[in-house]
LUMFI-536153 format. One line per 10 residues: their letters; for each residue x, y, z of C-alpha. Coordinates in pm, whole numbers, padded with zeros to 5 digits. Example, Ala and Ser with C-alpha at 12.3 -4.5 7.8 and 13.67 -1.06 7.14 Angstrom:
<recs>
as = 01230:-00450:00780 | 01367:-00106:00714 $
</recs>
This chain:
<recs>
mprprtphtr = 01820:01009:00776 | 01644:00663:00856 | 01423:00694:01142 | 01392:00443:01453 | 01045:00382:01588 | 00933:00207:01887 | 00653:-00027:01774 | 00331:-00035:01880 | 00247:-00336:02127 | -00088:-00530:02149 $
paatrtisse = -00340:-00341:02301 | -00438:-00505:02660 | -00836:-00541:02556 | -00932:-00729:02245 | -01287:-00854:02191 | -01423:-01171:02029 | -01661:-01093:01752 | -01814:-01279:01480 | -01882:-01656:01563 | -01762:-01745:01207 $
rerklarfqv = -01423:-01879:01189 | -01331:-01930:00817 | -01426:-01727:00486 | -01574:-01966:00211 | -01480:-01884:-00126 | -01545:-02025:-00485 | -01301:-02247:-00653 | -01203:-02188:-00991 | -00933:-02267:-01266 | -00826:-02082:-01588 $
rvikgpdega = -00774:-02329:-01913 | -00542:-02295:-02227 | -00782:-02344:-02494 | -00547:-02181:-02736 | -00206:-02092:-02811 | 00119:-02220:-02762 | 00029:-02368:-02410 | -00273:-02550:-02540 | -00428:-02785:-02251 | -00253:-02622:-01982 $
ratsssaels = -00434:-02515:-01679 | -00404:-02407:-01309 | -00665:-02398:-01015 | -00726:-02169:-00752 | -00535:-02188:-00426 | -00617:-01858:-00273 | -00835:-01566:-00386 | -00649:-01474:-00668 | -00483:-01640:-00921 | -00187:-01489:-01165 $
vgtargndlv = -00093:-01566:-01542 | 00225:-01480:-01726 | 00522:-01599:-01817 | 00737:-01495:-01522 | 00814:-01767:-01270 | 00585:-01719:-00961 | 00257:-01724:-01144 | -00011:-01999:-01068 | -00027:-02014:-01455 | 00339:-01998:-01638 $
lsdatvsrhh = 00299:-01948:-02019 | 00564:-01977:-02264 | 00387:-01754:-02518 | 00617:-01498:-02607 | 00312:-01231:-02688 | 00184:-01263:-02292 | 00402:-01042:-02051 | 00588:-01158:-01761 | 00274:-01051:-01518 | -00009:-01019:-01749 $
laiavsdagf = -00334:-01096:-01539 | -00497:-01163:-01213 | -00830:-01272:-01141 | -00973:-01279:-00796 | -01289:-01406:-00658 | -01506:-01288:-00349 | -01885:-01286:-00272 | -01951:-01027:-00547 | -01801:-01272:-00815 | -01485:-01273:-01022 $
slrdlgstng = -01283:-00984:-01121 | -01031:-00950:-01341 | -00698:-00700:-01379 | -00471:-00631:-01659 | -00145:-00580:-01480 | 00023:-00347:-01737 | 00085:-00607:-02003 | 00222:-00492:-02298 | -00030:-00626:-02546 | -00320:-00601:-02335 $
tklgghrvke = -00615:-00826:-02223 | -00932:-00878:-02433 | -01275:-00976:-02276 | -01547:-01041:-02536 | -01332:-00908:-02796 | -01292:-00568:-02596 | -00945:-00476:-02432 | -01033:-00408:-02076 | -00755:-00320:-01795 | -01085:-00415:-01525 $
ampragaris = -01378:-00630:-01565 | -01618:-00840:-01377 | -01624:-01183:-01589 | -01862:-01450:-01531 | -01748:-01820:-01542 | -01748:-01948:-01887 | -01584:-01671:-02011 | -01314:-01640:-02283 | -01029:-01441:-02198 | -00782:-01325:-02460 $
lgstellleg = -00417:-01234:-02416 | -00167:-01245:-02684 | -00188:-01531:-02881 | -00348:-01743:-02599 | -00691:-01810:-02504 | -00806:-01901:-02192 | -01162:-02051:-02067 | -01233:-01944:-01672 | -01432:-02193:-01529 | -01603:-02209:-01174 $
lgeelaepls = -01528:-02576:-01020 | -01839:-02592:-00757 | -01587:-02638:-00499 | -01527:-02434:-00204 | -01206:-02271:-00061 | -01170:-02210:00324 | -00973:-01937:00472 | -00918:-01891:00855 | -01047:-01607:00974 | -00940:-01465:01358 $
aedrygpvlg = -01146:-01420:01628 | -01056:-01087:01720 | -01099:-00758:01592 | -00719:-00631:01586 | -00326:-00740:01593 | -00134:-00501:01774 | -00263:-00159:01672 | -00422:-00243:01367 | -00814:-00262:01388 | -01097:-00408:01149 $
esaamrrlfa = -01388:-00628:01258 | -01463:-00717:00849 | -01371:-01050:00682 | -01101:-00894:00491 | -00882:-00775:00809 | -00959:-01078:00994 | -00816:-01301:00734 | -00541:-01069:00738 | -00492:-01115:01140 | -00489:-01492:01104 $
vlpkvagsda = -00174:-01461:00924 | -00003:-01198:01110 | 00121:-01421:01378 | 00264:-01668:01173 | 00445:-01388:00970 | 00571:-01221:01273 | 00688:-01575:01415 | 00912:-01601:01109 | 01199:-01412:00975 | 01070:-01373:00602 $
tvllegetgt = 01103:-01067:00410 | 00731:-00936:00334 | 00631:-00715:00075 | 00338:-00526:00162 | 00092:-00421:-00100 | -00231:-00130:-00043 | -00346:00161:-00172 | -00215:00475:00006 | -00344:00512:00367 | -00449:00160:00457 $
gkglvaeaih = -00205:00113:00696 | 00113:-00074:00569 | 00331:00149:00794 | 00126:00004:01099 | 00095:-00342:01016 | 00491:-00339:00937 | 00544:-00205:01324 | 00279:-00478:01436 | 00494:-00767:01266 | 00793:-00633:01422 $
glgsrnhgpf = 00637:-00564:01741 | 00517:-00909:01805 | 00797:-01082:01625 | 01119:-01254:01769 | 01294:-00929:01661 | 01082:-00682:01875 | 01392:-00638:02113 | 01608:-00454:01834 | 01556:-00107:01667 | 01234:-00068:01347 $
vvvdcgaisp = 01412:00177:01148 | 01215:00321:00862 | 01338:00443:00529 | 01099:00616:00270 | 01215:00580:-00017 | 01050:00817:-00208 | 01094:01114:00018 | 01460:01076:00004 | 01684:01242:-00284 | 01831:01004:-00556 $
slieselfgh = 02159:01096:-00515 | 02170:01056:-00096 | 01911:00726:-00070 | 02259:00511:-00133 | 02408:00673:00176 | 02061:00627:00356 | 02052:00256:00316 | 02406:00171:00351 | 02563:00414:00483 | 02924:00614:00388 $
vrgaftgads = 03271:00655:00503 | 03432:01012:00548 | 03522:01173:00222 | 03293:00933:00005 | 03131:01237:-00159 | 03108:01651:-00053 | 02995:01715:00248 | 03069:01371:00408 | 03257:01504:00694 | 03245:01182:00906 $
dregafaaar = 03141:00813:00875 | 02782:00745:00894 | 02567:00415:00947 | 02289:00341:00685 | 01955:00186:00767 | 02090:-00161:00751 | 02368:-00132:01008 | 02165:00094:01207 | 01852:-00168:01223 | 02089:-00479:01325 $
ggtvfldevg = 01935:-00723:01564 | 01550:-00579:01422 | 01391:-00472:01124 | 01424:-00243:00812 | 01090:-00084:00663 | 01143:00013:00339 | 00825:00232:00275 | 00735:00293:-00096 | 01027:00074:-00241 | 00827:00138:-00549 $
elpadtqpkl = 00979:00451:-00572 | 01373:00315:-00570 | 01611:00447:-00867 | 01670:00222:-01111 | 02051:00205:-01005 | 01991:00146:-00685 | 01766:-00162:-00726 | 02061:-00378:-00823 | 02269:-00275:-00523 | 01957:-00364:-00297 $
lrvleqrsvt = 01927:-00696:-00412 | 02246:-00708:-00381 | 02215:-00688:00020 | 01940:-00917:00021 | 02110:-01185:-00144 | 02438:-01161:00037 | 02353:-01029:00365 | 02577:-00797:00395 | 02642:-00430:00282 | 02930:-00179:00167 $
pvgssrplsl = 02904:00180:00312 | 02925:00429:-00021 | 03369:00502:-00012 | 03433:00180:00141 | 03560:-00128:00008 | 03519:-00315:00322 | 03110:-00504:00360 | 02980:-00554:00671 | 02755:-00834:00777 | 02409:-00799:00864 $
dvriiaatnr = 02151:-00940:01091 | 01813:-00748:01008 | 01463:-00846:00899 | 01339:-00675:00565 | 00966:-00545:00527 | 00915:-00376:00230 | 00582:-00154:00126 | 00416:-00012:-00181 | 00112:00155:-00318 | 00177:-00024:-00637 $
dlrgevnrkt = 00166:-00360:-00801 | 00511:-00413:-00870 | 00427:-00675:-01115 | 00307:-00379:-01357 | 00580:-00203:-01264 | 00803:-00539:-01397 | 00615:-00508:-01709 | 00745:-00157:-01760 | 01084:-00233:-01670 | 01099:00041:-01431 $
frpdlyyrln = 01140:-00233:-01121 | 01378:-00514:-01094 | 01233:-00850:-01138 | 01480:-01032:-00951 | 01443:-00773:-00691 | 01084:-00858:-00672 | 01083:-01229:-00653 | 01339:-01151:-00346 | 01114:-00903:-00208 | 00774:-01115:-00254 $
tiklrlpplr = 00881:-01387:-00002 | 00552:-01341:00170 | 00332:-01101:00013 | 00021:-00942:00179 | -00223:-00690:00023 | -00432:-00423:00242 | -00762:-00383:00150 | -00871:-00029:00103 | -01125:00131:00305 | -01401:00110:00037 $
drpedipllv = -01390:-00288:00066 | -01413:-00255:00451 | -01733:-00045:00520 | -01836:-00237:00780 | -01499:-00137:00991 | -01559:00238:01003 | -01765:00269:01298 | -01469:00127:01474 | -01228:00334:01332 | -01389:00611:01414 $
ahffrqfghd = -01438:00513:01737 | -01118:00428:01803 | -00994:00774:01650 | -01236:00998:01813 | -01098:00828:02161 | -00743:00906:02064 | -00807:01282:02033 | -00905:01324:02358 | -01292:01228:02395 | -01407:00910:02648 $
eappvelvtr = -01781:00873:02526 | -01850:00732:02187 | -01857:00935:01901 | -02208:01144:01770 | -02384:00865:01547 | -02420:01145:01278 | -02062:01162:01261 | -01999:00821:01199 | -02320:00783:00970 | -02142:01073:00759 $
lanqrlpgnv = -01821:00925:00722 | -01960:00598:00691 | -02130:00759:00384 | -01825:00961:00260 | -01624:00875:-00021 | -01246:00847:00141 | -00943:00771:-00114 | -00717:00807:00120 | -00855:00543:00311 | -00796:00514:00692 $
relksavera = -00570:00768:00698 | -00760:01027:00555 | -01081:00894:00774 | -00818:01004:01126 | -00808:01331:00980 | -01166:01385:00889 | -01209:01249:01266 | -00964:01475:01401 | -01100:01781:01210 | -01432:01719:01346 $
vllgegsfad = -01316:01726:01683 | -01130:02025:01642 | -01396:02213:01496 | -01709:02087:01601 | -01932:01792:01502 | -02010:01885:01141 | -01805:02141:01074 | -01551:01964:00791 | -01561:02291:00568 | -01529:02559:00840 $
dasvsaeara = -01244:02769:00766 | -01105:03141:00810 | -01068:03135:00421 | -01415:03024:00369 | -01711:03261:00398 | -02064:03109:00383 | -02247:03436:00311 | -02422:03403:-00026 | -02351:03624:-00311 | -02640:03800:-00513 $
getfreakar = -02828:03545:-00744 | -02615:03242:-00609 | -02774:02905:-00545 | -02693:02686:-00297 | -02487:02427:-00511 | -02314:02707:-00625 | -02214:02890:-00330 | -02124:02562:-00183 | -01886:02497:-00473 | -01689:02808:-00410 $
amaawerayl = -01652:02735:-00041 | -01520:02387:-00091 | -01279:02538:-00355 | -01155:02799:-00137 | -01108:02532:00175 | -00937:02324:-00103 | -00672:02580:-00229 | -00621:02691:00177 | -00559:02334:00257 | -00312:02236:-00035 $
sdtmtkhdgn = -00121:02552:00009 | -00071:02500:00374 | 00027:02144:00305 | 00287:02205:00031 | 00420:02511:00250 | 00458:02253:00559 | 00647:02023:00346 | 00865:02251:00160 | 00710:02197:-00170 | 00816:01824:-00152 $
lsraartagm = 00523:01674:-00383 | 00588:01298:-00223 | 00572:01392:00129 | 00265:01633:00101 | 00066:01356:-00124 | 00124:01101:00184 | 00028:01365:00452 | -00297:01426:00227 | -00335:01071:00172 | -00390:01065:-00207 $
drnhlrdllr = -00178:00998:-00533 | 00134:01203:-00629 | -00029:01297:-00974 | -00384:01396:-00833 | -00207:01602:-00625 | -00020:01768:-00905 | -00373:01795:-01081 | -00524:01950:-00788 | -00230:02195:-00788 | -00225:02302:-01154 $
rhgiepkpkp = -00603:02343:-01099 | -00554:02582:-00823 | -00269:02776:-00991 | -00015:02639:-00680 | 00332:02564:-00796 | 00556:02315:-00577 | 00861:02451:-00498 | 01072:02251:-00340 | 01371:02367:-00141 | 01726:02299:-00282 $
rsr = 01867:01994:-00088 | 02204:01981:00004 | 02453:01703:00041 $
</recs>
């Protein structure tokens, strides 16, 4: 069932942070020095430059051995970073095939029959930074987040389709709510559809609705997400999980701005804004033919990428203080807690950080592994390292078992709650001998 939500509004208090109002990035270009497109070049106009044969790339090639979306080169204070986007023939740097690398200016990059030269231009691009440490409910004083905050008011003020990309737990849903809640459609509903948590057999009914008798169990007419959100926003969370046979139907909705309920022949006109989110790079899914390129281009009107927490460590104290207050404490969080979390690996990003703060508040500061099933009693001849590993393994098993039980064995929902990738969760379950047993869903 699509879930209408009441979006957050901007908190009353924001604070001005650094006087820095823009971020300087080195400008660069890539030039084809070998291959069918020899002489072609593209110059960076943002932090990232993409290369491939599909329209929409910064450098569009005709080389048939190059993938639609082959690679992306980004620049930051740390230098250049290169990422292969799941291409068919791969990307080589220094003769070695790479998925990710840190090339230097002057590097030669091979893709298919084409060779590129990466060149620094000795110039700078200036990206504006917001003066505030938040936008609606989204917090951050890092340059990466303030750059996002500088763009969001323009995005919220438009009606354009938005694609939010970022790892699990980076706050894509919160940004979607902020765009809706601070935009011109905030008087209308904000309807969430979790594309990864709905049975493939029911996804069309969830999105488009159905009429009575459309299928077994359809005892009455039902509005889908698009009809329910009239005047407001539909948020398609984890849009990369959409089944292949649903994708062309969604594309038709986006192009025609109308929807036909399952079992009906009468289209309904739409008045909604669409925001989609994914923890995947859909360009790679297009290369693998698991996501339609025309649907990707339609969703990609405005693309915003949310940085992982490891790329914005200076935001951790602000976030810890916010969550500490959220869980009932008026005072500042203990310095020891902030320090430990700042030095802790958090692959689940902000969602995992929030859970860690909540756990610390509930169990007492410092009791991260305190669980009824975990005994601190040392066994004969057991070292500290061995005792700690045994205790953490017991806690991990208890946590995984409890999470799977709460989500009726649904791997996708459990992974989102735990703030981890589905495959990683599956590996952990196998390691602990926990068998996910999803409950059968009735239509």
